[in-house]
KOLZAKOL-240355 format. One record per residue (C-alpha): y negated, z negated, x; residue in one letter. Coordinates in steps of 0.5 Angstrom, whole numbers. Example, Ala and Ser with C-alpha at 12.3 -4.5 7.8 and 13.67 -1.06 7.14 Angstrom:
<pts>
9 -16 25 A
2 -14 27 S
</pts>
This chain:
<pts>
-297 -417 318 M
-302 -412 319 S
-302 -405 316 S
-299 -399 320 P
-305 -395 322 Q
-304 -387 322 P
-307 -383 328 P
-315 -382 327 P
-314 -374 327 H
-309 -375 321 S
-315 -375 316 S
-314 -370 311 P
-320 -371 307 T
-325 -369 312 Q
-330 -365 308 G
-327 -368 301 A
-331 -371 296 P
-334 -378 298 P
-329 -382 293 Q
-323 -378 296 L
-326 -381 303 E
-326 -388 300 Q
-319 -387 298 L
-316 -385 304 F
-320 -391 308 H
-318 -396 303 S
-310 -394 302 Y
-309 -389 308 G
-306 -394 313 A
-302 -397 307 K
-299 -390 305 I
-297 -389 312 Y
-293 -396 312 G
-290 -394 305 L
-288 -387 308 A
-285 -391 314 L
-281 -396 310 R
-279 -390 306 C
-275 -388 312 G
-280 -382 315 L
-281 -382 323 A
-288 -383 325 P
-290 -376 325 K
-286 -374 319 D
-290 -380 316 A
-297 -377 318 E
-295 -371 315 D
-293 -374 308 G
-299 -378 308 V
-303 -371 309 Q
-299 -369 303 E
-300 -375 299 V
-308 -374 300 F
-308 -367 299 L
-304 -368 292 K
-309 -373 290 V
-315 -369 292 Q
-312 -364 287 R
-310 -369 281 R
-316 -374 282 L
-319 -370 276 G
-312 -372 272 T
-313 -380 273 F
-314 -382 266 R
-316 -390 267 G
-310 -392 263 E
-308 -396 270 A
-311 -398 276 A
-313 -393 281 L
-309 -396 286 S
-303 -396 281 T
-304 -388 280 W
-305 -387 287 L
-298 -391 289 Y
-294 -387 284 Q
-297 -380 287 V
-295 -383 294 A
-288 -385 292 L
-286 -379 288 N
-289 -374 294 T
-286 -378 299 L
-279 -378 296 R
-280 -370 296 D
-283 -370 303 H
-277 -374 305 R
-272 -370 302 R
-275 -364 305 R
-275 -367 312 V
-267 -369 311 V
-265 -362 309 R
-269 -359 315 Q
-266 -364 320 T
-260 -367 317 R
-261 -373 320 A
-266 -379 318 T
-269 -384 322 E
-268 -391 319 M
-274 -394 315 S
-279 -399 319 T
-281 -405 317 L
-287 -406 321 S
-292 -402 325 P
-290 -405 331 Q
-283 -402 330 A
-286 -395 331 A
-288 -397 338 D
-282 -399 342 P
-287 -401 348 H
-291 -406 343 F
-291 -413 345 V
-294 -418 340 A
-299 -423 343 P
-296 -429 346 G
-289 -427 346 Q
-284 -426 352 S
-280 -420 353 P
-274 -424 351 V
-277 -426 344 E
-280 -419 343 Q
-273 -416 344 A
-270 -421 339 S
-275 -420 334 V
-273 -412 335 E
-266 -413 334 E
-267 -417 328 R
-272 -412 325 R
-266 -407 326 Q
-261 -411 323 I
-266 -411 317 V
-267 -404 317 R
-260 -402 317 L
-258 -407 311 A
-264 -404 307 L
-262 -397 308 D
-255 -399 306 R
-258 -401 299 L
-258 -396 293 P
-264 -392 293 H
-267 -396 286 K
-266 -403 290 F
-269 -400 296 R
-275 -398 293 E
-277 -404 289 V
-276 -408 295 L
-280 -404 299 I
-286 -404 294 L
-285 -411 292 R
-284 -415 298 E
-286 -410 304 L
-292 -407 300 Q
-294 -413 297 G
-295 -410 290 L
-294 -414 283 S
-288 -413 279 Y
-293 -410 274 R
-295 -405 279 D
-288 -404 281 V
-286 -402 274 A
-292 -398 273 R
-291 -394 279 I
-283 -393 278 L
-285 -392 271 Q
-280 -397 268 I
-280 -404 265 R
-283 -410 268 Q
-276 -414 266 G
-272 -408 270 T
-276 -409 276 V
-275 -416 276 E
-268 -415 275 S
-267 -410 280 R
-271 -414 285 I
-266 -420 284 Y
-260 -416 285 R
-263 -412 291 A
-264 -419 294 R
-257 -421 293 E
-254 -414 296 R
-259 -415 301 M
-256 -422 303 A
-249 -419 303 K
-251 -413 307 E
-254 -418 312 L
-248 -422 312 K
-243 -416 313 K
-248 -415 319 L
-247 -422 322 G
-253 -425 320 V
-253 -431 316 E
-258 -433 311 G
</pts>
């Protein structure tokens, strides 16, 4: 699955230092995907990405190198996106479910080689998984998104969430169990 691509005009780093430009080109799409998976609508996700990179630009000098730059960036992104989502929810009083892929954000997307019937079936399953994911408590949803959907290591998830690696492993185990129960409630057998 490829990473979601934010629109080209959404780069908040134009005229910024080369290091920030490189970070945006390397991580912009991943952060956009994280924003979508955190439950932001595509337009709100774009705004969230801009907010993340503006914050990164202001805080880049505070990076001490104790962890990988990517871990620090994800930590800043996750905290910023949480705050952004809270503001969006307060403003609109309605949130869109998190999306699991860039294709889900585009209702007209048809995967190569898939018939419209196959695409509809995939979309239906994707919506059920999104609904089940949204029903999980926040702490379980976060670890699943970072580990399973973003592909981060247990160690990196622990650093980003500032919890022990054993706690991450435990939460992922419990999150998978709860996810299976939610899917079963929604009529999906594992």
